[in-house]
Backbone as numpy.savetxt, mean C-alpha at the origin, in Angstrom:
# Nx Ny Nz CAx CAy CAz Cx Cy Cz
7.88 33.26 31.72 6.85 32.83 30.76 7.30 31.52 30.12
6.45 30.50 30.14 6.82 29.20 29.60 6.81 29.20 28.08
7.38 28.15 27.55 7.41 28.01 26.09 6.06 27.52 25.61
5.43 28.19 24.68 4.13 27.75 24.19 4.25 26.40 23.49
3.18 25.67 23.50 3.17 24.37 22.86 2.97 24.52 21.35
3.55 23.56 20.63 3.41 23.55 19.18 2.04 23.02 18.80
1.65 23.13 17.55 0.36 22.60 17.12 0.33 21.09 17.25
-0.85 20.54 17.28 -1.03 19.14 17.66 -0.42 18.17 16.68
-0.74 18.22 15.42 -0.19 17.28 14.43 -0.53 17.80 13.07
-0.26 16.94 12.05 -0.47 17.42 10.69 -1.94 17.64 10.40
-2.84 17.15 11.25 -4.26 17.27 10.96 -4.91 18.46 11.63
-4.20 19.22 12.48 -4.87 20.20 13.33 -4.75 21.62 12.81
-5.78 22.39 13.15 -5.74 23.84 12.92 -5.83 24.49 14.30
-4.79 25.24 14.71 -4.74 25.78 16.06 -5.73 26.93 16.21
-6.44 26.93 17.32 -7.37 28.01 17.61 -6.79 28.97 18.65
-5.80 28.52 19.39 -5.15 29.36 20.38 -3.66 29.16 20.29
-2.94 30.12 20.84 -1.48 30.02 20.80 -0.98 28.94 21.75
-1.46 28.94 22.99 -1.04 27.95 23.98 -2.13 26.89 24.07
-1.75 25.65 23.82 -2.72 24.56 23.83 -2.34 23.57 24.92
-3.28 23.26 25.78 -3.04 22.33 26.88 -3.53 20.92 26.54
-4.22 20.75 25.45 -4.67 19.43 25.02 -4.75 19.43 23.50
-4.67 18.26 22.90 -4.78 18.19 21.44 -6.16 18.63 20.97
-6.21 19.29 19.84 -7.50 19.72 19.30 -8.28 18.54 18.72
-7.57 17.54 18.19 -8.25 16.39 17.61 -8.46 15.34 18.69
-9.65 14.81 18.85 -9.92 13.89 19.97 -9.06 12.63 19.95
-8.72 12.12 18.76 -8.00 10.85 18.72 -6.50 11.03 18.53
-5.95 12.18 18.94 -4.50 12.38 18.89 -3.99 12.64 20.31
-3.09 11.80 20.78 -2.63 11.89 22.17 -1.50 12.88 22.36
-0.43 12.77 21.53 0.76 13.57 21.76 1.01 14.50 20.57
0.99 15.81 20.78 1.26 16.75 19.70 2.76 16.92 19.48
3.11 17.73 18.48 4.53 18.03 18.21 5.00 19.06 19.24
5.43 18.62 20.39 5.93 19.53 21.42 7.31 19.09 21.86
8.03 20.01 22.52 9.38 19.69 22.98 9.39 18.61 24.06
8.33 18.54 24.85 8.28 17.53 25.90 7.59 16.24 25.46
7.25 16.16 24.19 6.62 14.94 23.68 7.67 13.84 23.48
7.36 12.65 23.97 8.27 11.52 23.83 8.20 10.90 22.44
7.22 11.28 21.66 7.02 10.65 20.35 7.64 11.43 19.20
8.14 12.64 19.47 8.59 13.47 18.35 9.78 12.84 17.63
10.78 12.34 18.36 11.94 11.74 17.71 11.62 10.39 17.07
10.91 9.48 17.74 10.52 8.25 17.03 9.69 8.52 15.78
8.85 9.56 15.82 8.02 9.87 14.66 8.87 10.31 13.48
9.82 11.21 13.70 10.63 11.71 12.60 11.60 10.64 12.10
12.15 9.83 13.01 13.08 8.78 12.60 12.37 7.69 11.81
11.18 7.32 12.23 10.43 6.29 11.49 10.06 6.78 10.10
9.66 8.04 9.98 9.29 8.55 8.66 10.50 8.61 7.74
11.66 9.00 8.25 12.88 9.02 7.43 13.24 7.60 6.99
13.13 6.64 7.91 13.43 5.24 7.57 12.48 4.72 6.50
11.19 5.00 6.64 10.22 4.55 5.65 10.43 5.23 4.31
10.87 6.48 4.32 11.17 7.14 3.05 12.34 6.46 2.34
13.33 5.98 3.12 14.41 5.21 2.51 13.90 3.95 1.83
12.96 3.25 2.47 12.35 2.08 1.84 11.59 2.50 0.59
10.94 3.65 0.65 10.23 4.17 -0.52 11.16 4.40 -1.69
12.34 4.95 -1.41 13.32 5.19 -2.47 13.74 3.87 -3.12
13.99 2.85 -2.30 14.43 1.55 -2.83 13.34 0.90 -3.67
12.11 0.87 -3.18 11.02 0.25 -3.94 10.73 1.01 -5.23
10.81 2.33 -5.18 10.59 3.11 -6.40 11.68 2.84 -7.43
12.94 2.75 -6.99 14.04 2.47 -7.91 13.90 1.08 -8.53
13.56 0.08 -7.72 13.38 -1.28 -8.25 12.22 -1.34 -9.23
11.11 -0.71 -8.87 9.94 -0.72 -9.74 10.22 -0.03 -11.06
10.87 1.12 -11.01 11.21 1.84 -12.24 12.16 1.03 -13.11
13.16 0.41 -12.50 14.12 -0.41 -13.24 13.43 -1.57 -13.95
12.53 -2.26 -13.25 11.85 -3.41 -13.84 10.89 -2.97 -14.94
10.17 -1.87 -14.72 9.23 -1.40 -15.73 9.94 -0.96 -17.00
11.11 -0.34 -16.87 11.86 0.10 -18.04 12.42 -1.07 -18.83
12.70 -2.19 -18.15 13.28 -3.35 -18.81 12.24 -4.28 -19.43
10.98 -3.99 -19.23 9.94 -4.82 -19.82 9.95 -4.67 -21.34
9.65 -5.77 -22.02 9.59 -5.72 -23.48 8.45 -4.82 -23.95
7.35 -4.88 -23.22 6.22 -4.00 -23.51 6.22 -2.88 -22.48
6.40 -1.65 -22.94 6.51 -0.51 -22.03 5.17 -0.27 -21.33
5.19 -0.23 -20.01 4.00 -0.02 -19.21 4.01 1.40 -18.67
3.33 2.28 -19.36 3.38 3.69 -19.02 2.57 4.01 -17.76
1.37 3.45 -17.66 0.51 3.78 -16.52 1.13 3.42 -15.17
1.64 2.18 -14.96 2.29 1.90 -13.67 3.47 2.81 -13.38
4.23 3.17 -14.42 5.37 4.05 -14.22 4.92 5.44 -13.78
3.85 5.94 -14.37 3.33 7.25 -13.98 2.82 7.23 -12.54
2.12 6.15 -12.19 1.57 6.05 -10.83 2.68 6.00 -9.79
3.70 5.18 -10.04 4.81 5.10 -9.08 5.55 6.43 -8.98
5.66 7.15 -10.09 6.32 8.46 -10.06 5.52 9.46 -9.23
4.19 9.43 -9.39 3.34 10.32 -8.59 3.46 10.00 -7.10
3.45 8.71 -6.77 3.57 8.31 -5.37 4.91 8.71 -4.78
5.97 8.55 -5.56 7.29 8.93 -5.06 7.39 10.45 -4.88
6.77 11.20 -5.78 6.75 12.66 -5.63 6.00 13.07 -4.36
4.88 12.41 -4.10 4.11 12.72 -2.89 4.88 12.36 -1.63
5.53 11.20 -1.63 6.30 10.81 -0.44 7.49 11.74 -0.22
8.12 12.20 -1.31 9.24 13.14 -1.18 8.76 14.48 -0.65
7.62 14.95 -1.17 7.06 16.20 -0.66 6.71 16.09 0.82
6.17 14.95 1.20 5.78 14.75 2.60 6.98 14.79 3.53
8.07 14.13 3.17 9.23 14.11 4.05 9.90 15.48 4.11
9.88 16.22 3.00 10.46 17.56 3.00 9.67 18.48 3.93
8.34 18.43 3.82 7.49 19.26 4.68 7.68 18.89 6.15
7.77 17.59 6.44 7.95 17.14 7.82 9.28 17.62 8.40
10.35 17.45 7.62 11.67 17.88 8.11 11.72 19.39 8.31
11.12 20.14 7.39 11.09 21.60 7.54 10.32 21.98 8.81
9.16 21.38 9.00 8.37 21.70 10.19 9.09 21.28 11.47
9.74 20.12 11.45 10.39 19.61 12.66 11.55 20.49 13.08
12.44 20.82 12.14 13.63 21.59 12.51 13.34 23.09 12.62
12.33 23.56 11.92 12.04 25.00 11.93 11.17 25.41 13.11
10.23 24.53 13.50 9.27 24.93 14.53 9.32 24.07 15.79
9.51 22.76 15.64 9.50 21.89 16.82 10.76 22.09 17.65
11.94 22.02 17.01 13.19 22.18 17.74 13.51 23.64 18.00
13.31 24.48 17.00 13.63 25.90 17.14 12.40 26.65 17.64
11.92 26.30 18.83 10.67 26.87 19.35 10.82 28.30 19.82
12.06 28.82 19.88 12.25 30.19 20.32 11.67 31.21 19.37
11.32 30.78 18.14 10.73 31.71 17.18 9.29 32.06 17.52
8.68 31.30 18.45 7.29 31.53 18.80 7.23 32.42 20.03
6.44 33.44 19.97 6.29 34.36 21.10 4.83 34.40 21.52
4.61 34.90 22.72 3.24 34.95 23.24 2.40 35.99 22.54
3.03 36.85 21.76 2.27 37.89 21.06 1.68 37.42 19.76
2.04 36.20 19.35 1.50 35.68 18.10 0.03 35.35 18.26
-0.71 35.55 17.21 -2.14 35.26 17.20 -2.42 34.20 16.16
-3.59 33.56 16.22 -3.90 32.51 15.27 -3.91 32.97 13.83
-4.10 34.25 13.60 -4.19 34.73 12.23 -2.94 35.46 11.77
-1.91 35.45 12.58 -0.73 36.21 12.21 0.50 35.57 12.84
1.65 35.76 12.20 2.91 35.34 12.79 3.18 33.86 12.68
4.08 33.36 13.55 4.52 31.97 13.48 3.39 30.96 13.64
2.38 31.31 14.48 1.29 30.36 14.70 0.58 30.02 13.40
0.32 31.03 12.58 -0.33 30.80 11.29 0.59 30.03 10.36
1.89 30.26 10.43 2.83 29.51 9.61 2.82 28.04 9.99
2.76 27.74 11.28 2.64 26.35 11.72 1.45 25.68 11.04
0.32 26.35 11.13 -0.91 25.78 10.58 -0.78 25.53 9.09
-0.21 26.49 8.37 -0.08 26.34 6.92 0.80 25.15 6.56
1.90 24.99 7.30 2.80 23.86 7.02 2.09 22.54 7.28
1.38 22.45 8.40 0.67 21.22 8.72 -0.47 20.95 7.74
-1.10 22.02 7.25 -2.15 21.85 6.25 -1.59 21.30 4.95
-0.40 21.75 4.58 0.24 21.22 3.37 0.53 19.73 3.54
1.04 19.36 4.71 1.33 17.94 4.96 0.06 17.10 4.91
-1.02 17.62 5.49 -2.27 16.88 5.46 -2.83 16.79 4.04
-2.70 17.87 3.26 -3.17 17.83 1.87 -2.41 16.80 1.06
-1.10 16.67 1.30 -0.30 15.65 0.62 -0.81 14.26 0.99
-1.13 14.08 2.26 -1.66 12.78 2.70 -2.99 12.47 2.02
-3.87 13.46 1.90 -5.18 13.23 1.29 -5.02 12.79 -0.17
-4.14 13.47 -0.91 -3.91 13.10 -2.31 -3.31 11.70 -2.41
-2.32 11.42 -1.56 -1.70 10.09 -1.57 -2.72 9.01 -1.20
-3.56 9.30 -0.23 -4.59 8.33 0.15 -5.56 8.07 -0.99
-5.89 9.12 -1.75 -6.79 8.96 -2.90 -6.15 8.07 -3.96
-4.87 8.28 -4.25 -4.17 7.46 -5.25 -4.06 6.01 -4.77
-3.65 5.83 -3.53 -3.50 4.48 -2.99 -4.83 3.74 -2.97
-5.88 4.41 -2.54 -7.19 3.77 -2.49 -7.70 3.44 -3.88
-7.42 4.29 -4.85 -7.85 4.02 -6.22 -7.18 2.77 -6.78
-5.90 2.59 -6.48 -5.19 1.39 -6.93 -5.79 0.15 -6.29
-6.06 0.20 -5.00 -6.65 -0.95 -4.32 -8.05 -1.25 -4.84
-8.84 -0.21 -5.10 -10.18 -0.42 -5.64 -10.11 -1.03 -7.03
-9.19 -0.55 -7.86 -9.03 -1.12 -9.19 -8.62 -2.59 -9.11
-7.74 -2.91 -8.18 -7.33 -4.31 -8.00 -8.50 -5.17 -7.52
-9.32 -4.62 -6.64 -10.50 -5.34 -6.17 -11.47 -5.61 -7.31
-11.67 -4.62 -8.17 -12.57 -4.80 -9.32 -12.01 -5.83 -10.29
-10.70 -5.81 -10.52 -10.09 -6.78 -11.42 -10.22 -8.21 -10.89
-10.24 -8.35 -9.59 -10.34 -9.69 -9.00 -11.77 -10.22 -9.02
-12.73 -9.37 -8.65 -14.11 -9.83 -8.54 -14.90 -9.69 -9.84
-14.45 -8.82 -10.76 -15.12 -8.63 -12.05 -16.58 -8.20 -11.87
-16.81 -7.36 -10.87 -18.17 -6.90 -10.60 -18.11 -5.47 -10.08
-18.73 -4.55 -10.81 -18.68 -3.15 -10.41 -19.50 -2.87 -9.15
-20.52 -3.67 -8.93 -21.38 -3.42 -7.78 -20.65 -3.60 -6.46
-19.64 -4.45 -6.46 -18.95 -4.76 -5.21 -18.06 -3.61 -4.73
-17.73 -2.68 -5.64 -16.85 -1.57 -5.27 -17.61 -0.27 -5.05
-18.93 -0.32 -5.11 -19.72 0.91 -4.94 -19.51 1.50 -3.54
-19.57 0.66 -2.52 -19.42 1.14 -1.14 -18.05 1.74 -0.88
-16.93 1.04 -1.21 -15.62 1.67 -0.96 -15.38 2.93 -1.77
-15.87 2.97 -3.01 -15.71 4.18 -3.82 -16.45 5.35 -3.16
-17.66 5.09 -2.66 -18.41 6.14 -1.99 -17.74 6.63 -0.73
-17.22 5.70 0.08 -16.55 6.09 1.33 -15.29 6.90 1.07
-14.47 6.45 0.12 -13.24 7.17 -0.18 -13.54 8.55 -0.76
-14.54 8.63 -1.63 -14.89 9.93 -2.24 -15.40 10.91 -1.19
-16.28 10.44 -0.32 -16.81 11.31 0.74 -15.69 11.76 1.68
-14.83 10.83 2.06 -13.72 11.19 2.95 -12.78 12.21 2.33
-12.51 12.07 1.02 -11.62 13.01 0.34 -12.22 14.40 0.27
-13.51 14.47 -0.07 -14.18 15.78 -0.16 -14.21 16.46 1.21
-14.57 15.72 2.24 -14.62 16.31 3.59 -13.24 16.77 4.04
-12.20 16.02 3.65 -10.84 16.39 4.05 -10.45 17.75 3.50
-10.72 17.98 2.22 -10.36 19.27 1.62 -11.25 20.40 2.14
-12.53 20.10 2.40 -13.42 21.13 2.94 -12.96 21.54 4.33
-12.47 20.59 5.12 -12.07 20.88 6.50 -10.89 21.84 6.58
-10.07 21.88 5.52 -8.91 22.77 5.54 -9.32 24.24 5.52
-10.52 24.53 5.02 -10.97 25.92 4.95 -11.96 26.29 6.03
-12.26 25.36 6.93 -13.22 25.61 8.00 -12.48 25.77 9.32
-12.55 26.97 9.89 -11.85 27.21 11.15 -12.62 26.68 12.36
-13.97 26.71 12.28 -14.78 26.32 13.43 -14.97 24.80 13.51
-15.35 24.19 12.38 -15.63 22.76 12.37 -14.49 21.95 11.78
-13.32 22.58 11.63 -12.21 21.91 10.96 -11.83 20.59 11.60
-11.69 20.57 12.93 -11.25 19.36 13.61 -12.29 18.25 13.54
-13.56 18.60 13.70 -14.61 17.58 13.62 -14.70 17.01 12.21
-14.57 17.87 11.22 -14.60 17.39 9.84 -13.40 16.50 9.54
-12.24 16.88 10.07 -11.04 16.07 9.86 -11.21 14.68 10.47
-11.77 14.63 11.67 -12.00 13.33 12.30 -12.97 12.50 11.49
-14.04 13.13 10.99 -15.03 12.40 10.20 -14.43 11.89 8.89
-13.63 12.74 8.23 -13.03 12.33 6.96 -12.02 11.21 7.16
-11.28 11.29 8.26 -10.27 10.27 8.53 -10.92 8.91 8.79
-11.96 8.90 9.59 -12.66 7.65 9.90 -13.34 7.09 8.66
-13.93 7.96 7.84 -14.59 7.50 6.61 -13.59 6.89 5.64
-12.46 7.55 5.44 -11.44 7.01 4.55 -10.87 5.69 5.08
-10.69 5.62 6.40 -10.19 4.37 6.99 -11.17 3.23 6.77
-12.46 3.50 6.91 -13.47 2.47 6.67 -13.44 1.99 5.23
-13.28 2.93 4.28 -13.19 2.54 2.88 -11.99 1.67 2.58
-10.83 2.03 3.12 -9.62 1.24 2.89 -9.72 -0.15 3.51
-10.25 -0.23 4.72 -10.41 -1.53 5.37 -11.38 -2.41 4.60
-12.43 -1.82 4.05 -13.41 -2.59 3.28 -12.77 -3.16 2.01
-11.99 -2.34 1.31 -11.32 -2.81 0.10 -10.33 -3.93 0.43
-9.56 -3.75 1.49 -8.62 -4.79 1.89 -9.33 -6.10 2.21
-10.46 -6.00 2.88 -11.24 -7.21 3.20 -11.72 -7.90 1.93
-12.20 -7.14 0.95 -12.68 -7.73 -0.30 -11.55 -8.41 -1.07
-10.39 -7.75 -1.15 -9.26 -8.35 -1.87 -8.78 -9.61 -1.16
-8.63 -9.54 0.15 -8.17 -10.71 0.90 -9.16 -11.87 0.78
-10.45 -11.56 0.80 -11.46 -12.62 0.65 -11.36 -13.28 -0.71
-11.18 -12.47 -1.76 -11.03 -13.04 -3.09 -9.79 -13.90 -3.23
-8.70 -13.47 -2.63 -7.46 -14.25 -2.70 -7.59 -15.57 -1.94
-8.23 -15.54 -0.77 -8.42 -16.77 0.00 -9.34 -17.73 -0.74
-10.38 -17.21 -1.35 -11.32 -18.05 -2.09 -10.64 -18.72 -3.28
-9.80 -17.96 -3.98 -9.08 -18.53 -5.11 -8.08 -19.58 -4.67
-7.36 -19.32 -3.59 -6.34 -20.26 -3.13 -6.96 -21.57 -2.64
-8.17 -21.52 -2.10 -8.83 -22.74 -1.65 -9.12 -23.66 -2.82
-9.46 -23.09 -3.97 -9.68 -23.92 -5.14 -8.39 -24.58 -5.60
-7.27 -23.86 -5.49 -6.00 -24.41 -5.92 -5.56 -25.53 -4.99
-5.83 -25.39 -3.69 -5.41 -26.41 -2.74 -6.05 -27.76 -3.02
-7.22 -27.76 -3.65 -7.88 -29.02 -3.97 -7.23 -29.73 -5.15
-6.32 -29.04 -5.86 -5.71 -29.61 -7.06 -4.27 -30.02 -6.82
-3.53 -29.21 -6.09 -2.10 -29.43 -5.95 -1.73 -29.51 -4.47
-0.72 -30.29 -4.18 -0.22 -30.42 -2.81 0.55 -29.16 -2.43
0.24 -28.61 -1.28 0.83 -27.36 -0.82 2.02 -27.66 0.09
3.16 -27.03 -0.18 4.31 -27.18 0.70 4.53 -25.88 1.48
5.54 -25.89 2.33 5.79 -24.75 3.22 6.15 -23.49 2.44
6.94 -23.63 1.37 7.35 -22.46 0.59 6.14 -21.79 -0.06
5.21 -22.60 -0.55 4.02 -22.04 -1.18 3.14 -21.32 -0.16
3.06 -21.86 1.05 2.28 -21.21 2.10 2.90 -19.87 2.47
4.23 -19.83 2.58 4.92 -18.57 2.91 4.72 -17.54 1.81
4.82 -17.98 0.55 4.58 -17.06 -0.56 3.16 -16.54 -0.59
2.22 -17.42 -0.27 0.82 -17.00 -0.24 0.57 -15.98 0.87
1.15 -16.21 2.04 0.97 -15.28 3.16 1.55 -13.91 2.82
2.73 -13.90 2.18 3.33 -12.63 1.77 2.46 -11.91 0.75
1.94 -12.67 -0.21 1.07 -12.08 -1.22 -0.19 -11.52 -0.60
-0.74 -12.23 0.38 -1.98 -11.77 1.02 -1.77 -10.45 1.74
-0.62 -10.29 2.40 -0.34 -9.07 3.14 -0.06 -7.89 2.22
0.69 -8.14 1.14 1.09 -7.05 0.25 -0.01 -6.68 -0.73
-0.52 -7.67 -1.47 -1.45 -7.38 -2.55 -2.81 -6.90 -2.07
-3.17 -7.19 -0.84 -4.45 -6.72 -0.32 -4.36 -5.32 0.30
-3.15 -4.77 0.39 -2.98 -3.47 1.02 -3.18 -3.51 2.52
-2.93 -4.67 3.12 -3.20 -4.84 4.56 -2.31 -3.95 5.42
-1.08 -3.71 4.99 -0.17 -2.89 5.79 -0.70 -1.46 5.94
-1.17 -0.90 4.84 -1.66 0.47 4.88 -2.96 0.58 5.67
-3.92 -0.31 5.38 -5.20 -0.26 6.07 -5.05 -0.53 7.56
-4.19 -1.48 7.92 -3.98 -1.77 9.34 -3.29 -0.60 10.05
-2.42 0.14 9.33 -1.77 1.30 9.93 -2.79 2.38 10.28
-3.74 2.62 9.37 -4.79 3.60 9.66 -5.62 3.14 10.86
-5.95 1.85 10.88 -6.74 1.32 11.99 -5.99 1.45 13.32
-4.70 1.13 13.31 -3.91 1.24 14.54 -3.80 2.69 15.01
-3.73 3.62 14.05 -3.68 5.03 14.44 -4.98 5.46 15.13
-6.10 5.00 14.60 -7.38 5.34 15.21 -7.54 4.70 16.59
-6.90 3.55 16.80 -7.03 2.85 18.08 -6.08 3.42 19.13
-4.80 3.60 18.75 -3.78 3.99 19.73 -3.49 5.49 19.74
-3.99 6.25 18.76 -3.84 7.70 18.74 -2.37 8.12 18.80
-1.54 7.47 18.03 -0.09 7.68 18.13 0.39 8.68 17.09
1.20 9.63 17.53 1.82 10.58 16.62 2.83 9.88 15.70
3.46 8.80 16.18 4.44 8.08 15.37 3.79 7.53 14.11
2.60 6.94 14.24 1.88 6.42 13.08 1.33 7.55 12.24
0.83 8.58 12.90 0.24 9.72 12.20 1.20 10.36 11.22
2.44 10.54 11.63 3.42 11.21 10.78 3.84 10.37 9.59
3.67 9.05 9.66 4.22 8.15 8.63 3.16 7.56 7.72
1.91 7.98 7.83 0.85 7.36 7.04 1.07 7.52 5.54
1.52 8.70 5.12 1.77 8.91 3.69 2.86 7.98 3.19
3.94 7.83 3.93 5.03 6.94 3.53 4.57 5.49 3.47
3.79 5.06 4.46 3.30 3.68 4.47 2.40 3.41 3.28
1.52 4.35 2.97 0.63 4.17 1.82 1.38 4.10 0.51
2.37 4.97 0.32 3.15 4.95 -0.93 3.97 3.67 -1.06
4.54 3.20 0.03 5.30 1.94 -0.01 4.39 0.78 -0.37
3.22 0.72 0.23 2.29 -0.38 -0.02 1.87 -0.44 -1.48
1.47 0.69 -2.05 1.02 0.71 -3.43 2.15 0.43 -4.40
3.33 1.00 -4.15 4.48 0.72 -5.02 4.86 -0.75 -4.97
4.77 -1.36 -3.79 5.07 -2.80 -3.68 4.07 -3.63 -4.46
2.80 -3.24 -4.47 1.80 -3.96 -5.26 2.13 -3.87 -6.74
2.46 -2.67 -7.21 2.83 -2.50 -8.62 4.09 -3.28 -8.94
5.05 -3.29 -8.02 6.30 -4.02 -8.23 6.04 -5.52 -8.36
5.20 -6.08 -7.51 4.91 -7.51 -7.57 4.19 -7.88 -8.86
3.29 -7.05 -9.30 2.52 -7.37 -10.50 3.27 -7.06 -11.78
4.36 -6.30 -11.70 5.15 -5.97 -12.88 6.37 -6.85 -13.02
6.75 -7.55 -11.96 7.97 -8.36 -11.99 7.73 -9.61 -12.81
8.58 -9.89 -13.82 8.41 -11.10 -14.61 8.71 -12.34 -13.79
7.89 -13.35 -13.97 8.08 -14.60 -13.24 8.47 -15.69 -14.21
9.63 -16.30 -13.98 10.11 -17.36 -14.86 9.48 -18.68 -14.45
9.05 -19.51 -15.43 8.51 -20.81 -15.09 9.59 -21.70 -14.51
9.20 -22.53 -13.52 10.15 -23.38 -12.83 10.21 -24.78 -13.41
9.38 -25.05 -14.43 9.46 -26.32 -15.11 8.65 -27.42 -14.48
7.82 -27.14 -13.48 6.98 -28.16 -12.88 5.56 -27.66 -12.80
4.63 -28.60 -12.73 3.24 -28.22 -12.61 2.98 -27.50 -11.30
3.63 -27.97 -10.21 3.45 -27.33 -8.91 3.91 -25.89 -8.92
4.93 -25.59 -9.73 5.41 -24.21 -9.80 4.34 -23.31 -10.40
3.61 -23.83 -11.42 2.55 -23.03 -12.01 1.43 -22.77 -11.01
1.08 -23.80 -10.25 0.05 -23.60 -9.25 0.54 -22.71 -8.11
1.83 -22.77 -7.80 2.38 -21.87 -6.78 2.27 -20.43 -7.23
2.49 -20.19 -8.53 2.33 -18.83 -9.05 0.90 -18.37 -8.91
-0.05 -19.30 -9.07 -1.45 -18.94 -8.89 -1.75 -18.61 -7.43
-1.08 -19.29 -6.51 -1.27 -18.99 -5.09 -0.75 -17.61 -4.73
0.46 -17.30 -5.18 1.06 -16.02 -4.83 0.50 -14.88 -5.66
-0.08 -15.19 -6.81 -0.76 -14.18 -7.64 -2.16 -14.70 -7.93
-3.07 -14.71 -6.96 -4.36 -15.35 -7.13 -5.21 -14.74 -8.22
-4.93 -13.50 -8.62 -5.72 -12.88 -9.66 -5.32 -13.36 -11.04
-4.25 -14.14 -11.12 -3.80 -14.69 -12.38 -4.20 -16.15 -12.47
-4.14 -16.72 -13.66 -4.48 -18.11 -13.86 -3.24 -18.84 -14.35
-2.97 -19.98 -13.75 -1.79 -20.74 -14.14 -1.98 -21.29 -15.53
-0.93 -21.31 -16.37 -1.05 -21.86 -17.71 -1.30 -23.35 -17.68
-1.95 -23.85 -18.72 -2.20 -25.27 -18.83 -0.88 -26.01 -19.00
-0.70 -27.14 -18.28 0.54 -27.90 -18.44 0.68 -28.47 -19.83
1.89 -28.46 -20.36 2.18 -28.97 -21.69 2.80 -30.34 -21.55
2.16 -31.36 -22.14 2.64 -32.72 -22.04 3.29 -33.14 -23.35
4.28 -34.00 -23.22 4.90 -34.59 -24.40 4.00 -35.68 -24.96
4.37 -36.22 -26.12 3.56 -37.24 -26.77 3.47 -38.49 -25.90
4.58 -38.86 -25.27 4.59 -40.05 -24.43 3.73 -39.87 -23.19
3.69 -38.63 -22.65 2.85 -38.38 -21.50 1.38 -38.44 -21.86
1.03 -37.96 -23.08 -0.36 -37.95 -23.48 -0.91 -39.36 -23.66
-0.08 -40.31 -24.17 -0.57 -41.67 -24.40 -0.35 -42.56 -23.19
0.35 -42.03 -22.15 0.49 -42.76 -20.90 1.52 -43.86 -20.96
2.69 -43.64 -21.55 3.75 -44.63 -21.58 4.28 -44.83 -20.18
4.34 -46.08 -19.66 4.77 -46.29 -18.28 6.26 -46.10 -18.11
6.68 -45.89 -16.88 8.09 -45.75 -16.55 8.35 -46.43 -15.22
9.45 -47.19 -15.16 9.78 -47.90 -13.92 10.20 -46.96 -12.82
10.65 -45.75 -13.15 11.09 -44.78 -12.15 9.98 -43.82 -11.75
8.80 -44.00 -12.32 7.70 -43.11 -11.96 7.71 -41.82 -12.73
8.60 -41.65 -13.72 8.65 -40.44 -14.54 8.31 -40.82 -15.97
7.83 -39.89 -16.76 7.53 -40.19 -18.16 8.78 -40.64 -18.88
8.65 -41.68 -19.68 9.79 -42.17 -20.45 10.00 -41.30 -21.67
11.08 -41.57 -22.39 11.36 -40.80 -23.58 10.28 -41.04 -24.62
10.03 -40.04 -25.40 8.97 -40.12 -26.39 9.31 -41.17 -27.44
8.32 -41.96 -27.79 8.51 -43.04 -28.75 8.11 -42.56 -30.12
8.96 -42.81 -31.11 8.67 -42.44 -32.48 7.99 -43.63 -33.15
6.68 -43.58 -33.26 5.95 -44.72 -33.78 6.07 -44.85 -35.28
6.42 -43.80 -35.98 6.63 -43.91 -37.42 7.82 -44.79 -37.72
8.91 -44.67 -36.91 10.07 -45.53 -37.10 9.73 -46.98 -36.80
8.92 -47.22 -35.79 8.53 -48.59 -35.46 7.73 -49.22 -36.58
6.88 -48.44 -37.22 6.11 -48.97 -38.34 7.01 -49.36 -39.49
8.07 -48.58 -39.72 9.00 -48.92 -40.79 9.71 -50.23 -40.48
10.07 -50.44 -39.21 10.73 -51.69 -38.83 9.80 -52.87 -39.03
8.53 -52.74 -38.69 7.58 -53.83 -38.87 7.40 -54.16 -40.34
7.42 -53.14 -41.22 7.28 -53.38 -42.65 8.45 -54.16 -43.20
9.66 -53.93 -42.63 10.83 -54.67 -43.11 10.69 -56.16 -42.79
10.18 -56.49 -41.59 10.00 -57.89 -41.23 8.93 -58.55 -42.10
7.92 -57.75 -42.47 6.90 -58.30 -43.35 7.48 -58.58 -44.73
């Protein structure tokens, strides 16, 4: 008697003990002993959790050192770190308990009893963690989109898509017959909402940066900073990961979606909470506007000599002239 196959992935509810194909249409390789993706999937998730630990520690350290205590960002990052920790614990338990130690599964198990039902429960917990994390991550991106555009109407569509996807996701956990179809629908709906929000944020950032380019000369460092800001602050990493999962049907991406989402949102909070020191030049202020397009660069402060336009042979403003002293000198000659 051969070894029965494990359940398909964190999104599946098994209907039979032995499965010859994944239950979810867009999942290629399930958690099985002969799957080539099982080790890359677990190793990538552990690696991403390590990045999550580092970003959470940096974000917490910076938030605590702020002169004005920011409670809301700290609470959000703590929730995300708790979700990512729960996700990695559930994954490791499932991997070592059921994927590697497959001898615990026997042909006498039924979908409603024994190890098969335990598999399903563990995977349902992992999927529920992902749904909650996706809701938090999407809410942060939607809030950032609203802060950038200053228009509630522009976020109606993504809010509706994310809400519908979240509701369908939780409903699918209790449906044995339509569970897989509902999961696929909820996943695609949530992915569409996240991609839409990312597009809106990226569009706003590009539109703002184009206005800045007409004022200040752009150098290579500013372009690199802008590109980094565009990828991080728009949530492109998370949205593109969901899109790639839907396209390539990879278990490696499937297992790490929660970690990727938590890293992306924590990085956004970290960038917006990190104090930026002025560099002493006008271009530095405009560079800050490029890398943080939702912010406005402060007005440049000119000295008295700069305001009246005192010339300089070196092309730089000369030292400020004290005209009151000059008037005293003129009075002495008079």
